[in-house]
N, C-alpha and C positions, 0 to 999 in steps of 0.2 A: 564111398564118399558121395554126398548128395550133389546133384548137378543143379546149378542155378539156371532156371529157365527165364530168359528175358521176355517179358511180356511187352505188348505194344505200348502199354502205359508207361513202363519203365524206360523204353526207348525214347519216348517223347520227353520224359523228364530229363534224361541225360542230354538230349539235344538242346533242351531249354537252358540247362546249366552251362553247356558249352557256348551257347549264343550269348549268354549274359557275361561270361568270362571274356569272350572275344570283344564284345561291345565295351567292356570296362577297359580292356587294353587299348582299344582304339581311342577312347575318350582320354585316357592318360597320355597317349602319344600326341593327340591333338592339343591337349593343354600345354604339354612341354613345348610343342612347336609354336604355339601362340606366344608363350612367355619368351622364348628365344627370339622370335621375330620382333616382338615388342621392344626388347632390349636392344636389338640390332638396328632397327629402322626408326623407332619412335624417338623424336627429339623433343625434349621439354622446351616449352616456350621460354625464350630468354627474358629474364626479369629486367625491367627497365629501371635504370638508376634515376634518382631525382636530379634534375638539371637545374641549376640556379643561373638565371639569365641577368646580366648586368644591363640595367635600363638607362643609367646615366652615370657620369663620373666627372669629378673635378680633379683632373690629373695633376695639376700643379701642387695640390695639397694632399693627394692620395686618398680622397674620399670617393665612395661609389654608392649607387642605389641599385638594389636588386629586386627582381620580381617577387621574391618571397618575404620582403620587408613588410612590416605592418603599416597600416594607414597612418598611425601616429608617427612612426619613423619617417615615412615619406613626407608628411607635412613639415616635420622639423628639419628634414634635409632641404626642402625647398626654402625654408626660412634661412638656413645657413647659406644656401647658394645666393640668395638676395644680398646678404651681408657681404659676401665675398666679391660680388659683382659691382658693388658700390665703388664710386671713384675714390672715396676716402673710407677705408675700412675702419669700423668702430671696433677696437680690440676688446672692449668690454662685452659688447653684444656677441662678437665672434666667440669669445671664451664661454659665454653663457650657452650658446648653441652647441658647442663642442661637449660641454658637460652634460647637457640634456640628451644629446644623441648617444653619447657614450653609455649613459645609464640605461636608456631605453633598450639599446642593443644588448647590453650585458645581461639585463634581467628578463629579457624576452627569450625564453628557451624553446618555445613551441616551434620556431622556424629553424632551429639549428639541426644540422645533419647528424652530428655526433658531439661527443665531449671535446673534441679537438677544434671544433668550429666555434671558437671563443668570440663572443660578442664584445664590441667595444674596442677591440685591438687596433682598428684603423684610426682611433682617436687617442691612442696612448703614446706616451713619449718613447721614441724608437730605441733609445739605449736601455730602456727598462721593460720593453714589451715582452721579452721571452720570460722573464721572471713573473710578470703579471699573468701571462697565459698559464704557466704552470700552477700558480696559486689558484686560479679560477678552476682549472681542471681537477684540482685536489679538494675543492670545496663546493662551490655552487653547482658545478657541472659534474660532480663525481658520479651521480647515479643516472645521468642522462643516457638513455638507450639509443642505439644506432638507428638511423632512419635512411640509410643509403638507398633503399628501394621503396620508400614511402609507405611502409606497412607498420610503422610504429603505432602502438595503442596507448602509450603512456600519456597521462594528463600532465601538462606542463604550463608554466605561467607565461602570460603575455601582458606587458605593461600597456595600459590604455589611456593613461593621463599622467602628466608630470608638470609640477609647478616649482619654480624657483622661489625659495624663501628669502634669500639675500645674496648679494654679491659684494664682496669686499676685497680690498687690496691686501696682499700678503707677501712678506719676505720669506722665501723658501730656499733652503740650501740644496744646491745641485752639485754634487761632487765637492770640489774645492771652492766653488763660487756660490754666491747668494743671488738669486734671481727675483725680479719683480713679477709676481704672479697674481692671479685672482683666486679667491676662495669662494666657491659657489655651493650654497646649501640648498638641498632639494627634497621634495616629498613626491611620492608617486603612488598610483593605485594600479590594480590588475583587473583583467576581465573577470577573474575569479580569485578570491583570496586563498592562498595555499601555504601561508606561513613564511614567505620569503621577505627579505628586507623591504622596507617601504620608505626609508629616508636615508640620506647620506650626504657627505661633503666631498666635493672634488676640488683639487688644486690644479689649476690650468696655467701652464707656463709656455713661453715662446721658445721654439727650437729652430735651429737652422736659419734664424732671421726671417722666417716666412710664416710658418704655421704655429698655431697654439695647440698644445697637447696636454692631456691629463697626465700628471706625474704622481699623483697620490689620490687615492679614493678610500674613504672609510665610511661604513654604513652607520653613521651617527651624525647628529647635528652638533656634537661637542667633540671634535677630533683633537688628538694630541700629536704633536710632531717632535721627533727626537732631534 
């Protein structure tokens, strides 16, 4: 049987292989250690939720102004506030401002946190507001993405102008009674046209003997009432 004679060259080669294997093991162990340490000690920075700050409120009527409201909404809110601070409130002007604010808030989706953040609900008739919210969530707000952490990339509409076309008196049936209301027809525009409604009619009636609220809204200037 032939005897293998290890030359100096072979010894160096074997030593080199052993060194490479050893280094590989060390690197693997270091990598595992780094991963374990990272998972154990590294804390992901907490994501900051979008906070909406209330800037002003008209508590007696349940209206409020927030920092994320648009400039148009803020201007219309101030107009409403002037009407309500008058010694003798003009119910027609009051109803007109309610209809405008309701519409601007409803169709401005860009500042809404999610589909449950329904615009216009502060101006809607309290006995019907739950049904109104559900209807909006199932239609206009159906595809609205969540923006809890302010990272939404979705392009959304924002009303930038609204004009009242006419204001008329209307007898409207509320439950078993018929109320004296105002029918307000409006047209509006957006910062960017995206195919959303641009005209509609609101019926505004008095509730609780104090505030006027929207009880019916239809995205047409020729509404029909059952």
